[in-house]
PQR file with spaces between the fields and no chain letter, atoms N, CA, C, O and H, PARSE charges and radii, in Angstrom:
ATOM       1  N    MET     1      14.679   30.077   11.515 -0.4000 1.5000
ATOM       2  CA   MET     1      13.929   28.777   12.046 -0.0000 2.0000
ATOM       3  C    MET     1      14.030   29.062   14.041  0.5500 1.7000
ATOM       4  O    MET     1      15.030   29.302   14.717 -0.5500 1.4000
ATOM       5  N    ALA     2      12.900   28.941   14.381 -0.4000 1.5000
ATOM       6  CA   ALA     2      13.044   29.528   16.119 -0.0000 2.0000
ATOM       7  C    ALA     2      13.253   28.619   17.090  0.5500 1.7000
ATOM       8  O    ALA     2      12.463   27.855   17.645 -0.5500 1.4000
ATOM       9  H    ALA     2      12.088   28.746   13.831  0.4000 1.0000
ATOM      10  N    ARG     3      14.841   28.852   17.282 -0.4000 1.5000
ATOM      11  CA   ARG     3      15.000   27.502   18.231 -0.0000 2.0000
ATOM      12  C    ARG     3      14.065   27.314   19.719  0.5500 1.7000
ATOM      13  O    ARG     3      14.147   28.268   20.492 -0.5500 1.4000
ATOM      14  H    ARG     3      15.483   29.472   16.831  0.4000 1.0000
ATOM      15  N    VAL     4      13.407   26.430   20.042 -0.4000 1.5000
ATOM      16  CA   VAL     4      12.811   25.907   21.151 -0.0000 2.0000
ATOM      17  C    VAL     4      13.817   25.322   22.137  0.5500 1.7000
ATOM      18  O    VAL     4      14.967   24.982   21.858 -0.5500 1.4000
ATOM      19  H    VAL     4      13.340   25.655   19.413  0.4000 1.0000
ATOM      20  N    SER     5      13.113   25.240   23.549 -0.4000 1.5000
ATOM      21  CA   SER     5      13.744   24.219   24.891 -0.0000 2.0000
ATOM      22  C    SER     5      13.005   22.869   24.444  0.5500 1.7000
ATOM      23  O    SER     5      11.871   22.595   24.052 -0.5500 1.4000
ATOM      24  H    SER     5      12.179   25.516   23.776  0.4000 1.0000
ATOM      25  N    PRO     6      13.885   22.336   24.627 -0.5600 1.5000
ATOM      26  CA   PRO     6      13.320   20.906   25.080  0.2800 2.0000
ATOM      27  C    PRO     6      12.152   20.549   25.328  0.5500 1.7000
ATOM      28  O    PRO     6      11.506   19.695   24.720 -0.5500 1.4000
ATOM      29  N    GLY     7      11.699   21.416   26.568 -0.4000 1.5000
ATOM      30  CA   GLY     7      10.664   21.133   26.918 -0.0000 2.0000
ATOM      31  C    GLY     7       9.396   21.546   26.725  0.5500 1.7000
ATOM      32  O    GLY     7       8.423   20.811   26.893 -0.5500 1.4000
ATOM      33  H    GLY     7      12.223   22.109   27.062  0.4000 1.0000
ATOM      34  N    GLU     8       9.345   22.537   26.425 -0.4000 1.5000
ATOM      35  CA   GLU     8       8.535   23.374   24.864 -0.0000 2.0000
ATOM      36  C    GLU     8       8.594   22.206   23.789  0.5500 1.7000
ATOM      37  O    GLU     8       7.426   21.959   23.488 -0.5500 1.4000
ATOM      38  H    GLU     8      10.135   23.135   26.288  0.4000 1.0000
ATOM      39  N    PHE     9       8.966   21.854   23.486 -0.4000 1.5000
ATOM      40  CA   PHE     9       9.036   21.006   22.011 -0.0000 2.0000
ATOM      41  C    PHE     9       8.397   20.232   22.853  0.5500 1.7000
ATOM      42  O    PHE     9       7.188   20.334   22.646 -0.5500 1.4000
ATOM      43  H    PHE     9       9.915   22.054   23.730  0.4000 1.0000
ATOM      44  N    ILE    10       8.716   19.276   23.974 -0.4000 1.5000
ATOM      45  CA   ILE    10       7.528   18.112   24.127 -0.0000 2.0000
ATOM      46  C    ILE    10       6.444   18.239   24.286  0.5500 1.7000
ATOM      47  O    ILE    10       5.545   17.412   24.138 -0.5500 1.4000
ATOM      48  H    ILE    10       9.698   19.193   24.142  0.4000 1.0000
ATOM      49  N    ARG    11       6.380   19.692   24.729 -0.4000 1.5000
ATOM      50  CA   ARG    11       4.466   20.289   25.026 -0.0000 2.0000
ATOM      51  C    ARG    11       4.045   20.618   24.158  0.5500 1.7000
ATOM      52  O    ARG    11       2.872   20.983   24.235 -0.5500 1.4000
ATOM      53  H    ARG    11       7.110   20.364   24.849  0.4000 1.0000
ATOM      54  N    GLN    12       4.804   20.693   22.692 -0.4000 1.5000
ATOM      55  CA   GLN    12       4.047   21.510   21.585 -0.0000 2.0000
ATOM      56  C    GLN    12       4.132   19.948   20.473  0.5500 1.7000
ATOM      57  O    GLN    12       3.558   19.933   19.384 -0.5500 1.4000
ATOM      58  H    GLN    12       5.757   20.396   22.630  0.4000 1.0000
ATOM      59  N    VAL    13       4.720   19.072   20.858 -0.4000 1.5000
ATOM      60  CA   VAL    13       4.627   17.482   20.019 -0.0000 2.0000
ATOM      61  C    VAL    13       3.036   17.009   21.160  0.5500 1.7000
ATOM      62  O    VAL    13       1.896   17.116   20.708 -0.5500 1.4000
ATOM      63  H    VAL    13       5.187   19.084   21.742  0.4000 1.0000
ATOM      64  N    ARG    14       3.292   16.558   22.477 -0.4000 1.5000
ATOM      65  CA   ARG    14       1.995   16.552   23.118 -0.0000 2.0000
ATOM      66  C    ARG    14       0.800   17.471   22.318  0.5500 1.7000
ATOM      67  O    ARG    14       0.561   16.964   21.222 -0.5500 1.4000
ATOM      68  H    ARG    14       4.218   16.470   22.845  0.4000 1.0000
ATOM      69  N    ALA    15       0.328   18.182   22.474 -0.4000 1.5000
ATOM      70  CA   ALA    15      -0.587   19.426   22.023 -0.0000 2.0000
ATOM      71  C    ALA    15      -1.163   19.161   20.519  0.5500 1.7000
ATOM      72  O    ALA    15      -2.245   19.428   19.994 -0.5500 1.4000
ATOM      73  H    ALA    15       0.521   18.594   23.364  0.4000 1.0000
ATOM      74  N    GLU    16       0.254   18.399   19.961 -0.4000 1.5000
ATOM      75  CA   GLU    16      -0.046   18.085   18.324 -0.0000 2.0000
ATOM      76  C    GLU    16      -0.922   16.933   18.361  0.5500 1.7000
ATOM      77  O    GLU    16      -2.016   16.831   17.805 -0.5500 1.4000
ATOM      78  H    GLU    16       1.132   18.183   20.387  0.4000 1.0000
ATOM      79  N    THR    17      -0.138   15.810   19.302 -0.4000 1.5000
ATOM      80  CA   THR    17      -0.895   14.067   19.341 -0.0000 2.0000
ATOM      81  C    THR    17      -2.049   14.376   19.848  0.5500 1.7000
ATOM      82  O    THR    17      -2.890   13.477   19.843 -0.5500 1.4000
ATOM      83  H    THR    17       0.750   15.893   19.754  0.4000 1.0000
ATOM      84  N    ALA    18      -2.379   15.523   20.345 -0.4000 1.5000
ATOM      85  CA   ALA    18      -3.775   15.680   21.301 -0.0000 2.0000
ATOM      86  C    ALA    18      -5.039   15.786   20.006  0.5500 1.7000
ATOM      87  O    ALA    18      -6.171   15.323   20.145 -0.5500 1.4000
ATOM      88  H    ALA    18      -1.696   16.254   20.349  0.4000 1.0000
ATOM      89  N    LYS    19      -4.717   16.247   19.201 -0.4000 1.5000
ATOM      90  CA   LYS    19      -5.224   16.769   17.768 -0.0000 2.0000
ATOM      91  C    LYS    19      -5.470   15.704   16.849  0.5500 1.7000
ATOM      92  O    LYS    19      -6.516   15.635   16.203 -0.5500 1.4000
ATOM      93  H    LYS    19      -3.797   16.623   19.089  0.4000 1.0000
ATOM      94  N    VAL    20      -4.490   14.825   16.761 -0.4000 1.5000
ATOM      95  CA   VAL    20      -4.794   13.244   15.944 -0.0000 2.0000
ATOM      96  C    VAL    20      -5.685   12.544   16.566  0.5500 1.7000
ATOM      97  O    VAL    20      -5.785   12.197   17.743 -0.5500 1.4000
ATOM      98  H    VAL    20      -3.640   14.881   17.285  0.4000 1.0000
ATOM      99  N    HIS    21      -6.744   12.260   15.042 -0.4000 1.5000
ATOM     100  CA   HIS    21      -7.940   11.277   14.918 -0.0000 2.0000
ATOM     101  C    HIS    21      -7.405    9.893   15.198  0.5500 1.7000
ATOM     102  O    HIS    21      -6.936    9.236   14.269 -0.5500 1.4000
ATOM     103  H    HIS    21      -6.663   12.542   14.086  0.4000 1.0000
ATOM     104  N    TRP    22      -7.451    9.382   16.511 -0.4000 1.5000
ATOM     105  CA   TRP    22      -6.750    8.072   16.174 -0.0000 2.0000
ATOM     106  C    TRP    22      -8.108    6.707   16.036  0.5500 1.7000
ATOM     107  O    TRP    22      -9.083    6.542   16.769 -0.5500 1.4000
ATOM     108  H    TRP    22      -7.832    9.916   17.266  0.4000 1.0000
ATOM     109  N    PRO    23      -7.749    6.055   15.037 -0.5600 1.5000
ATOM     110  CA   PRO    23      -8.752    4.935   14.639  0.2800 2.0000
ATOM     111  C    PRO    23      -9.033    4.347   15.679  0.5500 1.7000
ATOM     112  O    PRO    23      -8.201    4.197   16.574 -0.5500 1.4000
ATOM     113  N    THR    24     -10.553    3.801   15.771 -0.4000 1.5000
ATOM     114  CA   THR    24     -10.730    2.452   16.534 -0.0000 2.0000
ATOM     115  C    THR    24     -10.209    1.670   16.129  0.5500 1.7000
ATOM     116  O    THR    24      -9.525    1.776   15.111 -0.5500 1.4000
ATOM     117  H    THR    24     -11.229    3.923   15.044  0.4000 1.0000
ATOM     118  N    ARG    25     -10.386    0.403   16.926 -0.4000 1.5000
ATOM     119  CA   ARG    25      -9.979   -0.935   16.721 -0.0000 2.0000
ATOM     120  C    ARG    25     -10.492   -1.600   15.256  0.5500 1.7000
ATOM     121  O    ARG    25      -9.829   -2.061   14.326 -0.5500 1.4000
ATOM     122  H    ARG    25     -10.942    0.317   17.753  0.4000 1.0000
ATOM     123  N    LYS    26     -12.202   -1.434   15.472 -0.4000 1.5000
ATOM     124  CA   LYS    26     -12.811   -1.643   14.380 -0.0000 2.0000
ATOM     125  C    LYS    26     -12.062   -1.202   12.916  0.5500 1.7000
ATOM     126  O    LYS    26     -11.524   -1.847   12.016 -0.5500 1.4000
ATOM     127  H    LYS    26     -12.741   -1.060   16.227  0.4000 1.0000
ATOM     128  N    GLU    27     -12.246   -0.151   13.093 -0.4000 1.5000
ATOM     129  CA   GLU    27     -11.797    0.832   11.882 -0.0000 2.0000
ATOM     130  C    GLU    27     -10.331    0.349   10.888  0.5500 1.7000
ATOM     131  O    GLU    27     -10.077    0.178    9.696 -0.5500 1.4000
ATOM     132  H    GLU    27     -12.683    0.373   13.823  0.4000 1.0000
ATOM     133  N    THR    28      -9.677    0.274   12.080 -0.4000 1.5000
ATOM     134  CA   THR    28      -8.184   -0.511   11.999 -0.0000 2.0000
ATOM     135  C    THR    28      -8.390   -1.884   11.008  0.5500 1.7000
ATOM     136  O    THR    28      -7.923   -2.060    9.883 -0.5500 1.4000
ATOM     137  H    THR    28      -9.883    0.413   13.049  0.4000 1.0000
ATOM     138  N    VAL    29      -9.340   -2.887   11.896 -0.4000 1.5000
ATOM     139  CA   VAL    29      -9.598   -4.453   10.960 -0.0000 2.0000
ATOM     140  C    VAL    29     -10.360   -4.050    9.433  0.5500 1.7000
ATOM     141  O    VAL    29      -9.939   -4.297    8.303 -0.5500 1.4000
ATOM     142  H    VAL    29      -9.719   -2.743   12.810  0.4000 1.0000
ATOM     143  N    ALA    30     -11.648   -3.332    9.849 -0.4000 1.5000
ATOM     144  CA   ALA    30     -11.592   -3.066    8.507 -0.0000 2.0000
ATOM     145  C    ALA    30     -10.920   -2.619    7.265  0.5500 1.7000
ATOM     146  O    ALA    30     -10.983   -3.156    6.159 -0.5500 1.4000
ATOM     147  H    ALA    30     -11.990   -3.132   10.767  0.4000 1.0000
ATOM     148  N    THR    31     -10.248   -1.528    7.621 -0.4000 1.5000
ATOM     149  CA   THR    31      -9.227   -1.038    6.821 -0.0000 2.0000
ATOM     150  C    THR    31      -8.095   -2.078    6.256  0.5500 1.7000
ATOM     151  O    THR    31      -8.103   -2.389    5.064 -0.5500 1.4000
ATOM     152  H    THR    31     -10.196   -1.092    8.519  0.4000 1.0000
ATOM     153  N    ALA    32      -7.145   -2.588    7.141 -0.4000 1.5000
ATOM     154  CA   ALA    32      -6.501   -4.021    6.930 -0.0000 2.0000
ATOM     155  C    ALA    32      -7.169   -4.940    6.321  0.5500 1.7000
ATOM     156  O    ALA    32      -6.424   -5.627    5.622 -0.5500 1.4000
ATOM     157  H    ALA    32      -7.138   -2.335    8.109  0.4000 1.0000
ATOM     158  N    ILE    33      -8.792   -5.406    6.265 -0.4000 1.5000
ATOM     159  CA   ILE    33      -9.093   -6.378    5.421 -0.0000 2.0000
ATOM     160  C    ILE    33      -9.069   -5.573    4.194  0.5500 1.7000
ATOM     161  O    ILE    33      -8.404   -6.167    3.346 -0.5500 1.4000
ATOM     162  H    ILE    33      -9.397   -4.849    6.832  0.4000 1.0000
ATOM     163  N    MET    34      -9.531   -4.452    3.761 -0.4000 1.5000
ATOM     164  CA   MET    34      -9.892   -4.037    2.418 -0.0000 2.0000
ATOM     165  C    MET    34      -8.592   -3.962    2.178  0.5500 1.7000
ATOM     166  O    MET    34      -8.618   -3.837    0.954 -0.5500 1.4000
ATOM     167  H    MET    34     -10.072   -3.969    4.450  0.4000 1.0000
ATOM     168  N    VAL    35      -7.486   -3.949    2.472 -0.4000 1.5000
ATOM     169  CA   VAL    35      -5.944   -3.489    1.837 -0.0000 2.0000
ATOM     170  C    VAL    35      -5.633   -4.955    1.440  0.5500 1.7000
ATOM     171  O    VAL    35      -4.778   -5.121    0.570 -0.5500 1.4000
ATOM     172  H    VAL    35      -7.465   -4.050    3.466  0.4000 1.0000
ATOM     173  N    ILE    36      -6.263   -6.078    2.011 -0.4000 1.5000
ATOM     174  CA   ILE    36      -5.543   -7.720    1.928 -0.0000 2.0000
ATOM     175  C    ILE    36      -6.429   -7.763    0.781  0.5500 1.7000
ATOM     176  O    ILE    36      -5.794   -7.858   -0.269 -0.5500 1.4000
ATOM     177  H    ILE    36      -6.957   -5.943    2.718  0.4000 1.0000
ATOM     178  N    ILE    37      -7.826   -7.721    0.620 -0.4000 1.5000
ATOM     179  CA   ILE    37      -8.182   -7.490   -0.624 -0.0000 2.0000
ATOM     180  C    ILE    37      -8.141   -7.261   -1.591  0.5500 1.7000
ATOM     181  O    ILE    37      -8.219   -8.073   -2.514 -0.5500 1.4000
ATOM     182  H    ILE    37      -8.342   -7.644    1.473  0.4000 1.0000
ATOM     183  N    MET    38      -7.983   -5.897   -1.698 -0.4000 1.5000
ATOM     184  CA   MET    38      -7.391   -5.233   -2.871 -0.0000 2.0000
ATOM     185  C    MET    38      -5.673   -5.922   -3.287  0.5500 1.7000
ATOM     186  O    MET    38      -5.202   -5.991   -4.422 -0.5500 1.4000
ATOM     187  H    MET    38      -7.920   -5.238   -0.948  0.4000 1.0000
ATOM     188  N    THR    39      -5.318   -6.154   -2.605 -0.4000 1.5000
ATOM     189  CA   THR    39      -4.005   -6.674   -2.802 -0.0000 2.0000
ATOM     190  C    THR    39      -3.957   -8.184   -3.070  0.5500 1.7000
ATOM     191  O    THR    39      -2.938   -8.485   -3.691 -0.5500 1.4000
ATOM     192  H    THR    39      -5.701   -6.097   -1.682  0.4000 1.0000
ATOM     193  N    LEU    40      -4.770   -9.242   -2.781 -0.4000 1.5000
ATOM     194  CA   LEU    40      -5.475  -10.293   -3.316 -0.0000 2.0000
ATOM     195  C    LEU    40      -5.664   -9.965   -5.253  0.5500 1.7000
ATOM     196  O    LEU    40      -4.925  -10.286   -6.184 -0.5500 1.4000
ATOM     197  H    LEU    40      -5.598   -8.997   -2.276  0.4000 1.0000
ATOM     198  N    LEU    41      -7.133   -9.121   -5.221 -0.4000 1.5000
ATOM     199  CA   LEU    41      -7.319   -9.074   -6.423 -0.0000 2.0000
ATOM     200  C    LEU    41      -6.201   -8.505   -7.852  0.5500 1.7000
ATOM     201  O    LEU    41      -6.073   -8.916   -9.005 -0.5500 1.4000
ATOM     202  H    LEU    41      -7.732   -8.861   -4.465  0.4000 1.0000
ATOM     203  N    LEU    42      -5.422   -7.183   -6.923 -0.4000 1.5000
ATOM     204  CA   LEU    42      -4.390   -6.863   -7.840 -0.0000 2.0000
ATOM     205  C    LEU    42      -3.109   -8.120   -8.459  0.5500 1.7000
ATOM     206  O    LEU    42      -2.363   -8.228   -9.432 -0.5500 1.4000
ATOM     207  H    LEU    42      -5.526   -6.850   -5.986  0.4000 1.0000
ATOM     208  N    ALA    43      -3.373   -8.741   -7.467 -0.4000 1.5000
ATOM     209  CA   ALA    43      -2.298   -9.688   -7.531 -0.0000 2.0000
ATOM     210  C    ALA    43      -2.923  -11.207   -8.646  0.5500 1.7000
ATOM     211  O    ALA    43      -2.222  -11.965   -9.317 -0.5500 1.4000
ATOM     212  H    ALA    43      -3.979   -8.653   -6.677  0.4000 1.0000
ATOM     213  N    PHE    44      -3.980  -11.210   -8.530 -0.4000 1.5000
ATOM     214  CA   PHE    44      -4.383  -12.363   -9.752 -0.0000 2.0000
ATOM     215  C    PHE    44      -4.241  -11.650  -10.938  0.5500 1.7000
ATOM     216  O    PHE    44      -3.483  -11.940  -11.863 -0.5500 1.4000
ATOM     217  H    PHE    44      -4.549  -10.594   -7.985  0.4000 1.0000
ATOM     218  N    PHE    45      -5.365  -10.254  -10.838 -0.4000 1.5000
ATOM     219  CA   PHE    45      -4.769   -9.331  -12.081 -0.0000 2.0000
ATOM     220  C    PHE    45      -3.631   -9.350  -12.843  0.5500 1.7000
ATOM     221  O    PHE    45      -3.611   -9.635  -14.040 -0.5500 1.4000
ATOM     222  H    PHE    45      -5.981  -10.019  -10.086  0.4000 1.0000
ATOM     223  N    PHE    46      -2.761   -9.078  -12.230 -0.4000 1.5000
ATOM     224  CA   PHE    46      -1.626   -8.992  -12.832 -0.0000 2.0000
ATOM     225  C    PHE    46      -0.886  -10.219  -13.272  0.5500 1.7000
ATOM     226  O    PHE    46      -0.155  -10.359  -14.252 -0.5500 1.4000
ATOM     227  H    PHE    46      -2.777   -8.847  -11.257  0.4000 1.0000
ATOM     228  N    PHE    47      -1.271  -11.187  -12.228 -0.4000 1.5000
ATOM     229  CA   PHE    47      -1.204  -12.822  -12.344 -0.0000 2.0000
ATOM     230  C    PHE    47      -1.781  -12.959  -14.426  0.5500 1.7000
ATOM     231  O    PHE    47      -1.239  -13.406  -15.437 -0.5500 1.4000
ATOM     232  H    PHE    47      -1.865  -11.073  -11.432  0.4000 1.0000
ATOM     233  N    GLY    48      -2.843  -12.420  -14.176 -0.4000 1.5000
ATOM     234  CA   GLY    48      -3.660  -12.927  -15.464 -0.0000 2.0000
ATOM     235  C    GLY    48      -3.090  -12.511  -16.662  0.5500 1.7000
ATOM     236  O    GLY    48      -3.118  -13.144  -17.717 -0.5500 1.4000
ATOM     237  H    GLY    48      -3.283  -12.057  -13.355  0.4000 1.0000
ATOM     238  N    ILE    49      -2.358  -10.978  -16.389 -0.4000 1.5000
ATOM     239  CA   ILE    49      -1.826  -10.352  -17.650 -0.0000 2.0000
ATOM     240  C    ILE    49      -0.426  -10.481  -17.949  0.5500 1.7000
ATOM     241  O    ILE    49       0.211  -10.059  -18.914 -0.5500 1.4000
ATOM     242  H    ILE    49      -2.335  -10.464  -15.532  0.4000 1.0000
ATOM     243  N    ASP    50       0.049  -11.349  -16.631 -0.4000 1.5000
ATOM     244  CA   ASP    50       1.577  -12.519  -16.704 -0.0000 2.0000
ATOM     245  C    ASP    50       1.640  -13.325  -18.117  0.5500 1.7000
ATOM     246  O    ASP    50       2.424  -13.456  -19.057 -0.5500 1.4000
ATOM     247  H    ASP    50      -0.469  -11.691  -15.847  0.4000 1.0000
ATOM     248  N    ALA    51       0.385  -13.780  -17.726 -0.4000 1.5000
ATOM     249  CA   ALA    51       0.227  -15.223  -18.093 -0.0000 2.0000
ATOM     250  C    ALA    51      -0.399  -15.253  -19.370  0.5500 1.7000
ATOM     251  O    ALA    51      -0.258  -16.273  -20.044 -0.5500 1.4000
ATOM     252  H    ALA    51      -0.252  -13.674  -16.963  0.4000 1.0000
ATOM     253  N    VAL    52      -1.243  -14.054  -19.931 -0.4000 1.5000
ATOM     254  CA   VAL    52      -1.459  -13.699  -21.534 -0.0000 2.0000
ATOM     255  C    VAL    52      -0.180  -13.065  -21.929  0.5500 1.7000
ATOM     256  O    VAL    52       0.016  -13.491  -23.067 -0.5500 1.4000
ATOM     257  H    VAL    52      -1.357  -13.226  -19.383  0.4000 1.0000
ATOM     258  N    PHE    53       0.585  -12.449  -21.678 -0.4000 1.5000
ATOM     259  CA   PHE    53       1.533  -11.958  -22.395 -0.0000 2.0000
ATOM     260  C    PHE    53       2.813  -12.886  -22.660  0.5500 1.7000
ATOM     261  O    PHE    53       3.614  -12.780  -23.589 -0.5500 1.4000
ATOM     262  H    PHE    53       0.426  -12.104  -20.753  0.4000 1.0000
ATOM     263  N    SER    54       2.810  -14.120  -21.287 -0.4000 1.5000
ATOM     264  CA   SER    54       3.609  -14.688  -21.625 -0.0000 2.0000
ATOM     265  C    SER    54       3.680  -15.752  -22.676  0.5500 1.7000
ATOM     266  O    SER    54       4.686  -16.055  -23.319 -0.5500 1.4000
ATOM     267  H    SER    54       2.160  -14.207  -20.532  0.4000 1.0000
ATOM     268  N    THR    55       2.213  -16.402  -22.794 -0.4000 1.5000
ATOM     269  CA   THR    55       1.407  -16.944  -23.617 -0.0000 2.0000
ATOM     270  C    THR    55       2.045  -16.757  -25.208  0.5500 1.7000
ATOM     271  O    THR    55       2.721  -17.507  -25.913 -0.5500 1.4000
ATOM     272  H    THR    55       1.396  -16.156  -22.272  0.4000 1.0000
ATOM     273  N    LEU    56       1.424  -15.225  -25.433 -0.4000 1.5000
ATOM     274  CA   LEU    56       1.719  -14.360  -26.573 -0.0000 2.0000
ATOM     275  C    LEU    56       2.871  -14.398  -27.413  0.5500 1.7000
ATOM     276  O    LEU    56       2.999  -14.608  -28.619 -0.5500 1.4000
ATOM     277  H    LEU    56       0.875  -14.616  -24.860  0.4000 1.0000
ATOM     278  N    VAL    57       4.132  -14.007  -25.985 -0.4000 1.5000
ATOM     279  CA   VAL    57       5.158  -14.234  -26.238 -0.0000 2.0000
ATOM     280  C    VAL    57       5.784  -15.769  -26.631  0.5500 1.7000
ATOM     281  O    VAL    57       6.376  -15.812  -27.709 -0.5500 1.4000
ATOM     282  H    VAL    57       4.028  -13.837  -25.005  0.4000 1.0000
ATOM     283  N    LYS    58       5.712  -16.903  -25.926 -0.4000 1.5000
ATOM     284  CA   LYS    58       6.055  -17.621  -26.568 -0.0000 2.0000
ATOM     285  C    LYS    58       5.368  -18.653  -27.959  0.5500 1.7000
ATOM     286  O    LYS    58       5.838  -19.702  -28.400 -0.5500 1.4000
ATOM     287  H    LYS    58       5.231  -16.868  -25.049  0.4000 1.0000
ATOM     288  N    TYR    59       3.828  -17.733  -28.512 -0.4000 1.5000
ATOM     289  CA   TYR    59       3.343  -18.086  -29.765 -0.0000 2.0000
ATOM     290  C    TYR    59       4.277  -17.164  -30.667  0.5500 1.7000
ATOM     291  O    TYR    59       4.239  -17.676  -31.785 -0.5500 1.4000
ATOM     292  H    TYR    59       3.447  -16.881  -28.154  0.4000 1.0000
ATOM     293  N    LEU    60       4.952  -16.239  -30.693 -0.4000 1.5000
ATOM     294  CA   LEU    60       5.454  -15.278  -31.462 -0.0000 2.0000
ATOM     295  C    LEU    60       6.762  -16.045  -31.361  0.5500 1.7000
ATOM     296  O    LEU    60       7.320  -16.349  -32.416 -0.5500 1.4000
ATOM     297  H    LEU    60       4.983  -15.822  -29.784  0.4000 1.0000
ATOM     298  N    LEU    61       7.187  -16.313  -30.458 -0.4000 1.5000
ATOM     299  CA   LEU    61       9.150  -17.225  -30.253 -0.0000 2.0000
ATOM     300  C    LEU    61       8.832  -18.158  -31.172  0.5500 1.7000
ATOM     301  O    LEU    61       9.396  -18.091  -32.264 -0.5500 1.4000
ATOM     302  H    LEU    61       6.733  -16.066  -29.602  0.4000 1.0000
ATOM     303  N    SER    62       7.662  -19.438  -30.863 -0.4000 1.5000
ATOM     304  CA   SER    62       7.513  -20.415  -32.203 -0.0000 2.0000
ATOM     305  C    SER    62       7.173  -19.928  -33.579  0.5500 1.7000
ATOM     306  O    SER    62       7.163  -20.803  -34.445 -0.5500 1.4000
ATOM     307  H    SER    62       7.204  -19.492  -29.976  0.4000 1.0000
ATOM     308  N    LEU    63       6.943  -18.927  -33.885 -0.4000 1.5000
ATOM     309  CA   LEU    63       6.464  -18.568  -35.170 -0.0000 2.0000
ATOM     310  C    LEU    63       8.175  -18.261  -36.048  0.5500 1.7000
ATOM     311  O    LEU    63       8.403  -18.379  -37.252 -0.5500 1.4000
ATOM     312  H    LEU    63       6.951  -18.215  -33.182  0.4000 1.0000
ATOM     313  N    LEU    64       8.925  -17.944  -35.193 -0.4000 1.5000
ATOM     314  CA   LEU    64      10.217  -17.649  -35.459 -0.0000 2.0000
ATOM     315  C    LEU    64      11.052  -18.778  -35.925  0.5500 1.7000
ATOM     316  O    LEU    64      11.830  -18.618  -36.865 -0.5500 1.4000
ATOM     317  H    LEU    64       8.739  -17.848  -34.215  0.4000 1.0000
ATOM     318  N    SER    65      10.899  -20.219  -35.152 -0.4000 1.5000
ATOM     319  CA   SER    65      11.615  -20.973  -35.019 -0.0000 2.0000
ATOM     320  C    SER    65      11.078  -22.363  -36.106  0.5500 1.7000
ATOM     321  O    SER    65      11.534  -23.506  -36.143 -0.5500 1.4000
ATOM     322  H    SER    65      10.266  -20.350  -34.388  0.4000 1.0000
ATOM     323  N    LYS    66       9.908  -21.722  -36.957 -0.4000 1.5000
ATOM     324  CA   LYS    66       9.855  -22.304  -37.751 -0.0000 2.0000
ATOM     325  C    LYS    66      10.293  -22.525  -39.174  0.5500 1.7000
ATOM     326  O    LYS    66       9.902  -23.515  -39.793 -0.5500 1.4000
ATOM     327  H    LYS    66       9.537  -20.794  -36.927  0.4000 1.0000
């Protein structure tokens, strides 16, 4: 591994940072909204699956107690 001076390291970091495509505010807001929507959809989906399995387990346990 090549050793570089702190000054050279800072220059390299600045050069690499200049190559980064920084998103616009509009892109950031749109992405954040999509993440929130997908999170809510998955939350409702897993809530529904959990409710179905919970009902199924309660039903099967009630059959055992009879």
